[in-house]
N, C-alpha and C positions, 0 to 999 in steps of 0.2 A: 421783441423786436419782431422776430422770427415768425412769432405766432401772429402778430399781427398782418404782418407781411403777406402770411398764408389767408388770412381772413379777408383781406383786401382784394387779392386775387380771384377769392373764393367768389366775391359779389360780382367781379368783373365777368367771370365765367359764367353764372346766373345769367346776369344780365346781357352776353351775347348770343346767349343759349336761347333768351327768351327774345330776342330782337329777331333772329334766324326762325324760330316757330312763329312770329307773326309776318315775316314775309313768305314764307310759305305758305301760310293760310291764306292771306292775298293773293299770292297765284293761283291757288286752287279754286280762291272765290271767284276769280277773271275769267280763267282760261278754257273757251269755248270747249265746251261737250263735258267737261270735268265734272265732278260731282258735286250738289249744289251745296253750302254751306249749311251743316244741320239747323234744324228748326225754320229756314226759308224753303216757299215753294220754287220748283223749276220754274214756275210762270215767272217769278220775279227776276231769277236768272236770264230768261231765254231775253223778256224783256230788258233787261240794262244790256244785255250782250248785242242787241239790236238784229239777230239773226237767229233762225230756227236751225237744228241741226236735225235731218231727217233719214232714217235707215230705209233705203230701197233696195230692190234685187239688182236695177239697172239692166239686167238681161232678157226679162219678160215683156214683149211687144204687147201694147195696150194696156198692161198694168206700169211697169216702170222698165224705160227702154232708153238708154244715151246711144245717139245715132253719132256718125263720124267727126261731126263738127262740136262734139260735147253736150248737146240739146237734150233735156229730158223730156219723156211724154209719156201719159197712160193715166190711168185711172189711180192707181197709189200715187204719183207725181203730184197729182191734181187734189189729193187731198192734203198734201204737204202743202201746198199752194194755197189752199184755202185758210190755211192755220196763218202762215206769213201775210196772208190780205188782211186777215183779222186782225191780226197784233201790231203788224208795220202799215197798213194799207197799201203794201206793197207786196205781190206774191213773188216777185225774183229774190225776198230778203230772204232765202231757205238756202243751204247747203246740203246738197245729197251723198251722202255715204253708200257706197255699194257694197253688199253683205251677202255672201252664202248663207244655206239652209243652218249651217255649223255655229257661224258667230254670229248670227242675229241676235239672240237672246242676250248673251255674253256683252255686248255693245249697248244693250239698253239696263243692263244690272250694272255695269261699269260708267254710266254716264257718258259715255263716248255720243251718245246722240241722245234727242229728248224726247222720239217717238218712233215707233216701229212701223212702216206703213208700206210692206213688203208681202202680198199674199200669203198672208200666214194665217191657218184655221186656227179659232177657238176653240179651244179644249178644255175641259176640267182640268187636266194635269196641270195645262201650261199655266191656266188660271191660278192653280195653287202652288205648286213646286216651285217654279220657275219666276213667282212673284210677279207676273204679269198684270195688270189691269187693261182688258179689253174695251175699247170705246162702244163700238158699233157696227154692226155687219155692214159692209157695205159692198159683198157680191156675195151672193148664194151660188156654190157650186157645186160639184159632185166629181169623184176620181172616176176616170176613165181610162181606157187603153188604145193605144195605137198601133195598128198593122200595115204592113205592105198590101197593097191590092192584091198582087199576085199569087199572095199567100194562102188567098181563099178563107183564110179565119175568120169566123162568125160570132164565136164567144170563146168562154174561160175552157171549155173542155177541148176546145181546140190548139189550147196552148199546153198541153200535157209535154210534160218533160223540157219545153222550150225554157231559153235563155231571156229574160224580161230584164229591161234597162229601168233603174229608177235613181231617185235622188236619195243619197244616206241625210239621215237626220229628219225628216220630212215624215209626214202622217201618210204618206203613198205607200213607203216602205211596209210600214205595219199592216195596211189597209190588206195590200196585196196579198200579205203572208196569211191574214186572219182570214178571208175568201178562199183563198187557195187550199187554206188548210181545212176547211168546213166542206169544200167540194172535193176535198182529199186527190187533189190534182197535185202531181208533182210537179217542180219548174227550177228554174238556176236562177236566183236571183245576181242579178250584175249591178251593183251600187256604183256610185260616183261622187264625191262632196260637193261638185259643180255642175250646174245646171248645164254648161254648155258641154261638158266634157259628155254628159250624159246621153244629149241629143247626138253628139257627135257620134258616141260608139255606136246607137241606134243608125245615124244616117251610113255609118261604115259597113253594115248588116253583123254586126256582133251582136245581135240579140232579135230575136223572130219579132219582139213587141217593147214596146214601152209605156209605161204608167206615169200618169201625173194628174194634175186637176184636168177637169175636159176642157177648159178655157185655157189654159195653157198649151196643150194639145193643139187645138183650133190656130191658137196663134204662132207657136213655133213652127207647124207645119210649114207655115209663109216661106219661115227661111230653110227649108230641106230643097237640095238642090233641083228634085224633081216631084213637086207638093200633091200634083194630081194623081201620082203613084201612091200616096198612103191614103189610108181612112181611120178616123177616130170610130170605134165599134159603137153599134147602138146599146150601151150598157153603163150604168153608174153602179160602182163598188162602195161607194160611200158618200156621207153629206160632210160639205166642205164650208162651213160658215167663215168667208176671210173677213177678218178684220184687223184694222191698225191697235196699236198698243203701248201703252204708258208704264214707266214702273209703278208698282203698286206702292200705296201708302203717302199719294202725294194729292190730299183730295182737290186742294184749288186747281191747279194742274189738270186731272183728272177733267173736273168741270167745264172749265174754260173748255179743252180741248174735244167734249163729248160735245157741247154748245154748238162750238164751230161747225162740226161735221154732220152734225143735224140739220145746219142752216140749207144746205142744198135741197134736203127732201124736202124741207119744208116751202123752200122755194116752188119747187116743181108742183107740190101739191095747191098752193097758193096761187098758180100759174103767173109768177113772177120770174121775168128770164134778163138776160144780159139789156137786150133790147127795150122792154117796156118799165125797166125799173125806175126810170124817173117819170112815169106818166101814171103812179099807182096813185088810186082814191083816197082823197082824204075821210072820206067817209066809212069805210072798212077800219073797223079796229083791230082785228087780228091783225092786218098787214101794218098797221101803223104801231102795233105792239114788237111784231116782227122786224120790221126797218129800225126800231129804235126811237120812232116819233112819239111814243107814248111810253109810260114805265121806266123803269131802272133795272131789266132784266139783265143786260150788258155790264152796266154798274157793280152791279151785285156780285158778278163772276171776275172782278178784276179786268172787264172788257170796257172798250167803248162801246157807249149805246147802240151804234149804228155797226158792230160788228159783221151783223148778219146784211146789212146791205154792203157793207165793203167786200165781203165774200161774193154777191152775187154780181157784185160789179166787174169784178175783176177775173173772177173764175166760171161763173155761171150756176144755174140750178144743175140739179143732179142728172137731169136727164139731157142736159146739154153736155155734161163731162162724159156722161155714158156714151153719145151718139158718136163725138169726136174721138174718143180712145177708143171704143170696141165695134158700136153699131154702125148706121147707117153712113157715117161720115167716114169711117175708117176702111180699113182695106179687109176686115176682119169681118164686119156686115153680120156679128153674132146679136142674133134675137134677144130683148131683156127676158123674156119669160117670167121666171120667179122673180129676179132683178125687177119689176114694176111695182109700183107703190101700190098699197093695200085698199085702195078706190079703185085699183085697176087690174085685179086679180092678182097680184103680186105681194111680197114678204115685206117690203117696205116702208117702213113708218115713221116718221118723228115723233117724239111728246109734243102736247102744245106750248106755244111759245108765250107763255103767261106767266 
């Protein structure tokens, strides 16, 4: 009798354990930002959630910046909104997560975010070691240095034995070390994990110079108390191709996001804008394929056939995004230079939508 009793309780215990595992599995599958169910694509998880979770900086004007009213703006932010527009026909169906340089990769690796859109340089080691899959370059940049105008510093040699501020966990910290070592120029690195702390230290005079992507120096200079008293040196220390990234190994999600982020570039090349989207010719086959009026390109990638039209309707083409974030319609008025399209002597190009 005792053996039978123990046997029955054994079955009960196993049953309760199985039920607990099922409940935990269900919570994992439904919780926003959690790791998706093994075998399923994050594309399915995001669709079922009804919202995109996007990792950004939140501290870099022109790329991703949140104002005092909690409103986000910038090039990186609009890449997230483009994905939300394509998936849900709603650019507001996105939750932004502010991440510093140290925690950004971990947030993607653990499934806390769906995509990282945070002025991140595409490097070979990040592609391989951190298991990231970079989508496409959305901004070609280069590393620079900013100094006080009154310092009279014109080049790297003028920074001999100087304290130079940099953000830790970034390529800029390593690139500066490489360049100074090559030129045999001694200097004192002063590093911080937080971008605000880095610029605050420079603004307080703790460093004779600060290094970062040139675009970041130009946009962050506007937040210094006396912007005109600081200048970005006319030199480039490195190449910095900035690209959004997803976790490696999820082909459906990677392909869907890639097509969505190429859509603004293709729209600009085709001359399609928010204003003339509804006026496109029915006789242009390339335009009709792009807008989903012909073929099944979107459907083949788990999207709606009109995903590109949704992106342009809600967010605009790449030129429109650039001009309001960094260009002529912004306070920065940053020339596009190499960030023009390939047929305008730039480096940006989308593959054919066919």
